[in-house]
C-alpha positions as CSV (number, residue, x, y, z in Angstrom):
1,X,0.0,0.0,0.0
2,X,1.1,3.6,-0.5
3,X,2.6,5.6,2.4
4,X,-0.7,7.4,3.2
5,X,0.8,9.2,6.2
6,X,3.4,10.9,3.9
7,X,0.7,11.5,1.3
8,X,-0.8,13.9,3.9
9,X,2.4,15.2,5.5
10,X,4.4,15.9,2.3
11,X,1.8,18.2,0.6
12,X,1.2,20.1,3.8
13,X,4.9,20.7,4.2
14,X,5.0,21.8,0.5
15,X,2.2,24.3,1.0
16,X,3.8,25.6,4.3
17,X,7.1,26.1,2.4
18,X,5.3,28.2,-0.1
19,X,4.2,30.4,2.7
20,X,0.7,29.2,3.4
21,X,-0.6,29.1,7.0
22,X,-4.3,28.6,6.5
23,X,-4.3,25.2,4.9
24,X,-7.3,22.9,4.8
25,X,-7.4,19.1,4.4
26,X,-10.4,17.4,2.8
27,X,-10.5,13.7,2.5
28,X,-13.4,11.3,2.3
29,X,-14.5,9.0,3.5
30,X,-13.1,9.7,6.9
31,X,-13.8,6.0,7.7
32,X,-11.0,4.8,5.4
33,X,-7.6,4.2,7.1
34,X,-5.9,5.9,4.1
35,X,-7.8,9.2,4.8
36,X,-7.2,9.0,8.5
37,X,-3.4,8.5,7.9
38,X,-3.3,11.4,5.5
39,X,-5.2,13.6,8.0
40,X,-2.7,12.6,10.7
41,X,0.2,13.5,8.3
42,X,-1.4,16.9,7.7
43,X,-1.9,17.5,11.4
44,X,1.7,16.6,12.3
45,X,3.1,18.9,9.6
46,X,0.9,21.7,10.8
47,X,2.0,21.1,14.4
48,X,5.6,21.1,13.4
49,X,5.1,24.5,11.8
50,X,3.7,25.8,15.1
51,X,0.1,25.8,14.0
52,X,-2.0,24.2,16.6
53,X,-5.4,22.5,16.5
54,X,-7.3,25.8,16.4
55,X,-5.4,26.7,13.2
56,X,-5.9,23.3,11.5
57,X,-8.8,23.0,9.1
58,X,-9.9,19.4,8.6
59,X,-13.2,19.4,6.7
60,X,-15.7,16.9,7.9
61,X,-16.7,14.7,5.0
62,X,-18.0,11.1,5.2
63,X,-18.9,8.0,3.3
64,X,-22.1,9.5,1.9
65,X,-20.1,12.4,0.4
66,X,-17.7,9.9,-1.1
67,X,-20.3,7.5,-2.4
68,X,-22.3,10.4,-3.9
69,X,-19.1,11.7,-5.5
70,X,-19.7,15.0,-3.7
71,X,-16.3,15.6,-2.0
72,X,-15.2,18.3,-4.4
73,X,-18.6,20.0,-4.3
74,X,-19.1,19.8,-0.6
75,X,-15.6,21.0,0.1
76,X,-16.0,24.1,-2.2
77,X,-19.3,24.9,-0.5
78,X,-17.7,24.8,2.9
79,X,-14.7,26.9,1.9
80,X,-16.7,29.5,0.0
81,X,-19.0,29.9,3.0
82,X,-16.1,30.6,5.4
83,X,-15.5,34.2,6.5
84,X,-11.7,33.6,6.6
85,X,-11.0,31.1,3.8
86,X,-7.9,28.9,3.6
87,X,-5.3,29.9,1.0
88,X,-4.4,26.3,0.3
89,X,-6.2,23.0,0.3
90,X,-5.1,19.4,0.2
91,X,-7.5,16.8,-1.1
92,X,-7.4,13.1,-0.4
93,X,-8.0,12.2,-4.0
94,X,-7.6,13.6,-7.5
95,X,-11.2,13.5,-8.6
96,X,-12.4,15.7,-5.8
97,X,-9.5,18.1,-6.3
98,X,-10.2,18.4,-10.1
99,X,-13.9,19.0,-9.4
100,X,-13.2,21.6,-6.7
101,X,-10.7,23.4,-8.9
102,X,-13.4,23.8,-11.6
103,X,-16.0,25.0,-9.1
104,X,-13.6,27.5,-7.5
105,X,-12.7,28.8,-11.0
106,X,-16.4,29.1,-11.9
107,X,-17.0,31.0,-8.7
108,X,-14.4,33.5,-9.9
109,X,-11.4,32.3,-7.8
110,X,-8.0,32.1,-9.4
111,X,-6.2,28.8,-8.9
112,X,-3.5,29.0,-7.7
113,X,-3.6,32.8,-6.9
114,X,-6.6,32.7,-4.6
115,X,-6.4,29.1,-3.5
116,X,-3.5,26.7,-3.9
117,X,-4.6,23.0,-4.5
118,X,-2.8,19.7,-4.1
119,X,-4.4,16.3,-4.8
120,X,-3.0,13.9,-2.3
121,X,-3.3,10.2,-2.7
122,X,-3.6,10.5,-6.5
123,X,-3.0,7.5,-8.7
124,X,-4.6,8.7,-12.0
125,X,-2.2,11.3,-13.6
126,X,-4.6,11.9,-16.5
127,X,-7.1,13.3,-14.1
128,X,-4.5,15.7,-12.7
129,X,-3.7,16.9,-16.2
130,X,-7.3,17.2,-17.3
131,X,-7.8,20.6,-15.6
132,X,-6.1,23.8,-16.2
133,X,-3.8,24.5,-14.6
134,X,-2.8,20.9,-14.0
135,X,-3.0,19.7,-10.4
136,X,0.1,19.4,-8.2
137,X,-0.3,16.0,-6.7
138,X,1.2,13.3,-4.5
139,X,1.4,10.1,-6.5
140,X,0.7,7.2,-4.2
141,X,1.3,4.4,-6.7
142,X,4.2,4.0,-9.0
143,X,2.6,1.5,-11.3
144,X,6.0,0.0,-12.4
145,X,7.2,-0.4,-8.8
146,X,3.9,-1.9,-7.8
147,X,4.1,-4.4,-10.6
148,X,7.6,-5.4,-9.8
149,X,6.8,-5.8,-6.1
150,X,3.6,-7.8,-6.9
151,X,5.5,-10.1,-9.3
152,X,8.2,-10.6,-6.7
153,X,5.6,-11.5,-4.1
154,X,3.9,-13.9,-6.5
155,X,7.2,-15.7,-7.2
156,X,7.8,-16.0,-3.4
157,X,4.4,-17.6,-3.0
158,X,4.9,-20.0,-5.8
159,X,8.4,-20.9,-4.5
160,X,7.4,-21.2,-0.8
161,X,3.8,-22.3,-1.2
162,X,3.0,-19.8,1.6
163,X,0.4,-17.1,0.7
164,X,0.2,-15.6,4.2
165,X,-0.4,-12.0,4.9
166,X,2.1,-9.5,3.6
167,X,2.1,-5.8,3.7
168,X,4.5,-3.4,2.1
169,X,4.4,0.4,2.2
170,X,5.4,2.0,-1.0
171,X,7.0,5.5,-1.2
172,X,5.1,8.5,-2.6
173,X,6.3,11.5,-4.6
174,X,5.1,15.0,-5.2
175,X,4.6,15.9,-8.8
176,X,4.4,19.7,-9.4
177,X,1.6,21.1,-11.5
178,X,0.3,24.6,-12.0
179,X,-2.3,24.5,-9.1
180,X,0.1,25.7,-6.4
181,X,1.8,29.0,-5.6
182,X,2.7,31.2,-2.7
183,X,-0.2,33.0,-1.1
184,X,-1.1,36.5,-2.2
185,X,-0.3,39.2,0.3
């Protein structure tokens, strides 16, 4: 499985390094371990930057938002209704991030000028490139590496005859797109 903790930590550090302090995390469903680990990575990066719980913005989304494919829409509704909006947001998936980016732009916001967006936990690069500007994202799955590791594990099972439980955490990487920038003054 991908390193979901780092998939939350890394984009938060990236946004912080760009100068953002009001950073939101939106992942759904919160019932998934991957989303909980990403949120934990987000919280740890914020704490390390001296931003306590009162300055952390974790948007409350659930399985119904995820099942209804409403994460991007619900997130934008929440953010647009805030009196003090975040300047950056990290999404737990590329589909929600792409949808939110379009909604923000249709509402007259400039991405990345008004809001800097990162899709965390992304696997489908075509989705990240389907919007303009392209999404900065954390790729959780290197397909070639995943294939090599799966083949290696299959060969071990064939050789040993033991198909017992096996868990391996794969590294993630940040791929820069045009959806991030420093906050405006």
